[in-house]
C-alpha positions in Angstrom: -25.2 -9.6 -26.8 -22.7 -8.9 -29.7 -24.2 -6.7 -32.4 -22.9 -6.7 -36.0 -24.0 -5.3 -39.4 -27.5 -3.8 -39.6 -28.3 -4.6 -35.9 -25.4 -2.5 -34.7 -26.4 0.3 -37.0 -30.0 0.3 -35.8 -28.9 0.2 -32.2 -26.6 3.1 -32.7 -29.3 5.1 -34.5 -31.7 4.5 -31.6 -29.0 5.5 -29.0 -29.1 2.0 -27.4 -26.0 0.8 -25.7 -25.4 -2.9 -25.2 -22.6 -4.4 -23.1 -20.9 -7.6 -24.2 -21.8 -10.4 -21.8 -19.2 -12.3 -19.8 -19.4 -15.8 -18.7 -19.7 -16.3 -14.9 -16.3 -15.8 -13.4 -14.8 -14.4 -16.6 -13.6 -11.2 -14.9 -11.8 -12.9 -12.1 -10.2 -15.3 -14.5 -9.2 -12.4 -16.8 -7.6 -10.4 -14.0 -5.7 -13.5 -12.8 -4.5 -14.3 -16.4 -3.4 -10.7 -17.0 -1.8 -10.4 -13.6 -3.2 -6.8 -13.2 -6.5 -5.2 -12.2 -7.8 -2.5 -14.6 -9.5 -0.1 -12.2 -11.6 2.9 -13.3 -11.0 6.1 -11.2 -11.6 9.8 -11.5 -9.4 11.9 -13.7 -8.2 13.6 -10.5 -9.9 14.6 -7.3 -7.9 15.1 -4.1 -8.8 12.6 -1.4 -10.3 10.1 -3.9 -7.9 9.6 -6.9 -5.2 12.0 -7.8 -1.6 11.4 -8.9 1.0 12.8 -6.5 4.2 14.5 -7.6 5.7 11.1 -8.3 2.8 10.0 -10.5 1.5 7.6 -7.8 -2.3 7.6 -7.5 -3.5 8.6 -4.0 -6.9 8.7 -2.3 -9.8 6.6 -1.0 -10.8 5.2 -4.5 -7.2 4.5 -5.5 -6.6 2.6 -2.3 -9.8 0.6 -2.7 -8.4 -0.4 -6.1 -5.3 -1.6 -4.4 -7.3 -3.5 -1.8 -9.0 -5.5 -4.6 -5.7 -6.2 -6.3 -4.3 -7.4 -3.0 -7.3 -9.6 -2.4 -7.3 -11.2 -5.9 -3.6 -11.1 -6.9 -1.9 -10.9 -3.5 -0.2 -7.6 -4.5 -1.7 -4.1 -4.1 0.6 -2.7 -6.7 -0.8 -4.8 -9.5 -3.3 -2.1 -10.6 -3.6 -0.2 -13.8 -5.5 3.0 -13.0 -7.8 4.2 -15.8 -8.8 7.8 -15.3 -12.4 8.5 -16.5 -14.8 11.4 -16.6 -18.3 11.0 -15.4 -19.5 10.6 -19.0 -16.9 8.0 -19.9 -17.1 5.8 -16.8 -20.1 3.5 -17.5 -19.1 3.0 -21.2 -15.6 2.0 -20.1 -17.1 -0.7 -17.8 -19.7 -1.9 -20.3 -17.1 -2.3 -23.0 -14.6 -4.3 -20.8 -12.0 -1.5 -20.8 -11.9 -1.8 -17.0 -12.7 -4.6 -14.6 -14.3 -2.5 -11.9 -15.3 1.2 -11.5 -14.3 2.7 -8.2 -15.0 6.4 -8.9 -17.3 8.4 -6.7 -20.4 6.8 -8.3 -23.7 7.3 -6.6 -25.7 4.0 -6.2 -29.2 4.6 -7.6 -32.0 2.5 -8.8 -31.9 3.4 -12.5 -28.2 2.9 -12.7 -28.6 -0.6 -11.2 -31.4 -1.6 -13.5 -30.9 0.0 -16.9 -27.2 0.0 -17.7 -26.3 -3.6 -17.7 -24.3 -3.0 -14.6 -24.5 -4.0 -10.9 -23.9 -1.7 -8.0 -22.1 -3.5 -5.2 -22.0 -1.8 -1.8 -21.6 1.7 -0.3 -18.1 2.6 0.7 -19.0 6.3 1.4 -22.2 8.2 2.3 -22.4 11.7 1.0 -25.0 14.3 0.0 -25.3 17.0 -2.7 -24.3 20.6 -1.8 -23.1 23.9 -3.3 -19.9 25.9 -3.0 -20.1 29.6 -3.5 -17.7 32.6 -3.1 -17.6 33.8 0.5 -18.2 37.4 -0.6 -21.5 36.5 -2.2 -22.9 36.3 1.4 -25.0 33.3 0.5 -26.0 31.1 3.5 -28.8 29.1 2.0 -29.4 27.5 -1.4 -32.7 29.3 -1.6 -30.7 32.5 -1.9 -29.1 31.3 -5.2 -32.0 32.3 -7.5 -30.6 33.3 -10.9 -27.1 32.1 -10.3 -24.9 30.4 -12.9 -23.9 26.9 -11.5 -21.1 24.7 -12.8 -22.1 21.0 -13.0 -20.7 17.9 -14.6 -23.0 16.2 -17.2 -24.0 12.6 -16.7 -24.0 12.9 -12.9 -26.8 12.7 -10.4 -25.8 16.2 -9.3 -27.1 17.7 -12.5 -30.5 16.1 -11.9 -30.6 16.9 -8.2 -29.8 20.6 -8.9 -32.5 20.8 -11.5 -35.1 19.2 -9.2 -34.2 21.4 -6.3 -34.5 24.6 -8.2 -37.7 23.6 -9.9 -39.3 22.5 -6.6 -38.4 25.8 -5.0 -39.5 27.9 -8.0 -36.0 29.2 -8.5 -34.0 29.7 -11.7 -30.4 29.0 -12.6 -28.1 28.8 -15.6 -26.1 25.6 -15.9 -22.6 25.5 -17.2 -21.8 21.8 -18.0 -18.2 20.6 -18.1 -17.1 17.0 -17.9 -14.0 17.6 -15.7 -14.7 18.8 -12.2 -11.3 20.6 -12.3 -12.7 22.7 -15.1 -15.7 23.6 -12.9 -13.3 24.5 -10.1 -11.3 26.8 -12.5 -14.5 28.4 -13.7 -15.6 29.2 -10.2 -12.3 30.8 -9.3 -12.3 32.8 -12.6 -15.8 34.0 -12.0 -17.3 32.2 -15.0 -19.9 30.6 -12.7 -21.3 31.6 -9.3 -21.3 28.2 -7.7 -20.4 24.5 -8.1 -23.0 21.8 -7.5 -21.8 18.4 -6.5 -21.4 16.1 -3.5 -20.0 17.7 -0.4 -16.9 15.5 -0.2 -15.9 16.5 -3.7 -16.5 20.1 -3.0 -14.2 19.9 0.0 -11.6 18.1 -2.2 -11.8 20.8 -4.8 -11.5 23.6 -2.3 -8.4 22.1 -0.7 -6.6 22.8 -4.0 -7.8 26.3 -4.5 -5.2 29.1 -4.4 -7.3 30.8 -1.7 -9.6 28.1 -0.2 -10.9 30.4 2.6 -12.5 32.6 -0.1 -15.1 29.9 -0.7 -17.9 28.5 1.4 -19.6 25.1 1.2 -23.2 25.7 2.2 -24.2 23.4 5.1 -27.5 22.1 3.7 -27.6 18.6 2.1 -30.7 17.7 0.1 -29.9 14.3 -1.5 -28.6 10.9 -0.6 -25.4 10.1 -2.4 -24.0 6.7 -1.4 -20.8 5.9 -3.4 -19.8 2.4 -4.3 -18.0 0.3 -6.8 -19.7 -0.8 -10.0 -19.2 -4.0 -12.0 -20.8 -5.6 -15.0 -24.2 -7.3 -14.3 -23.3 -10.6 -15.9 -20.6 -11.8 -13.6 -22.0 -12.7 -10.1 -18.7 -14.2 -9.0 -16.8 -10.9 -9.6 -19.7 -9.0 -7.9 -19.1 -11.1 -4.8 -15.4 -10.4 -4.8 -15.8 -6.7 -4.9 -18.7 -6.5 -2.4 -17.0 -8.7 0.2 -13.6 -7.0 -0.2 -15.2 -3.7 0.8 -17.1 -5.5 3.6 -13.9 -7.0 4.9 -12.4 -3.5 5.4 -15.4 -2.5 7.4 -15.5 -5.8 9.4 -11.8 -5.3 10.2 -12.5 -2.0 11.9 -15.4 -3.5 13.8 -13.1 -6.3 15.1 -10.1 -4.0 15.8 -7.9 -5.4 13.0 -5.5 -2.9 11.6 -2.7 -2.9 9.0 -0.2 -2.9 11.8 -1.7 -5.8 14.0 -3.2 -8.0 11.3 -0.2 -10.3 11.1 -0.2 -10.9 14.9 -3.9 -11.3 15.1 -3.9 -13.8 12.3 -1.3 -15.8 14.2 -2.6 -15.5 17.8 -6.3 -14.6 17.9 -8.8 -17.2 19.1 -11.8 -15.1 18.0 -13.6 -17.2 15.3 -14.6 -14.0 13.5 -11.1 -12.7 13.3 -9.7 -16.1 12.3 -12.3 -16.3 9.4 -11.6 -12.7 8.3 -7.8 -13.1 8.3 -7.7 -16.6 6.7 -6.5 -18.7 9.6 -9.8 -20.4 8.9 -10.1 -20.7 5.1 -14.0 -20.6 5.0 -14.4 -17.2 3.5 -11.6 -17.5 0.9 -13.0 -20.8 -0.3 -16.5 -19.2 -0.7 -15.0 -16.6 -3.0 -12.6 -18.9 -4.8 -9.8 -16.7 -3.5 -6.7 -17.4 -1.4 -7.6 -17.8 2.3 -5.5 -14.7 3.0 -7.5 -12.5 0.6 -8.9 -10.2 3.2 -5.7 -10.3 5.3 -3.8 -9.1 2.2 -6.2 -6.3 1.6 -6.1 -5.1 5.2 -2.3 -5.2 5.3 -2.2 -3.2 2.1 -4.5 -0.3 3.0 -5.7 -0.8 6.6 -9.2 -1.1 7.8 -12.0 1.2 6.8 -11.4 3.7 9.6 -7.7 3.9 8.7 -8.6 4.4 5.0 -11.0 7.3 5.8 -8.7 9.1 8.2 -5.7 8.9 5.8 -7.5 10.1 2.7 -10.4 12.3 3.8 -10.2 12.8 7.6 -9.9 15.9 9.8 -6.0 15.8 9.6 -5.9 15.8 5.8 -6.3 18.8 3.5 -9.8 17.7 2.8 -10.6 17.9 6.5 -13.9 15.9 6.7 -15.5 14.5 9.9 -16.6 10.9 9.5 -20.2 11.7 10.2 -22.5 9.1 8.5 -19.4 7.1 7.7 -18.8 6.1 11.3 -19.4 2.6 12.2 -23.0 1.8 13.2 -21.8 1.2 16.8 -20.7 4.9 16.8 -23.9 6.4 15.3 -22.9 6.0 11.6 -24.1 3.9 8.7 -21.1 1.7 8.1 -22.0 -1.9 8.8 -20.6 -5.2 7.5 -22.9 -8.1 6.9 -21.9 -11.1 9.1 -18.8 -12.7 7.5 -19.6 -16.3 8.3 
């Protein structure tokens, strides 16, 4: 709905945000017409989205943006990365500044039902935690009574921390800063005693500290924080493109398709699932109104889900995370692609 004149003034006074509707398929058409994907990412978190010394965006979220560009435009480099804080992210999507938000965003009911947005699919399973200084000798969040905790406003972490402390009859003093890098600087400078956010982000922040071993991420997790891309609610066609592009990366790992062998498997495999995924059979591309090679292009660009995780967050990276819940379902994890047929 487009508001003008007195209607806009009333809405602004009541604090009501409206997103401009798009016709079905408008986002896909717009991306194709522009020839570039506008992808909302974090302003800078190692392992997710952070420019390297050459200004190239690196990390899981950045590569997922490239996967979508490869699927839609046939070129993973046709991405305009739009760095956004937690407070800015939903407004940027609602206003049309970005085509998709791929920025460590927890999929939750109220976000899915009240913002005029649609949450697509989980690409990472995480949980809320705390990081403290090692010399504080804290081993359990229940020992944090009275601490000053750095949090980012507009995140589920702010609510989860408040709920946890209230439930356990503990007190804390919040320090709210939009940029997680500011929270990291405050912890290192002693302006707060802890940071509260998702464990993967805590590990990413610690990897960039001057003395990372001086800080401990407490082992307890007490929330479900599934991350996933977000799109505008009014464009089901675009929703399908994003959801199934992420699914294709998971499905590729299930089928043993990698960046290195995708070309050969597309040419030689007789497995119907592989042929559909890689576009030798055009069924899936036709269903999404994309090139038959849409998933093949995405996999060739960034690899399958396992390759993506290991390259950006895995044990051999500075982040150093075990896959845990993000293993395939056949290996005891939660990653599972719906049947692509």
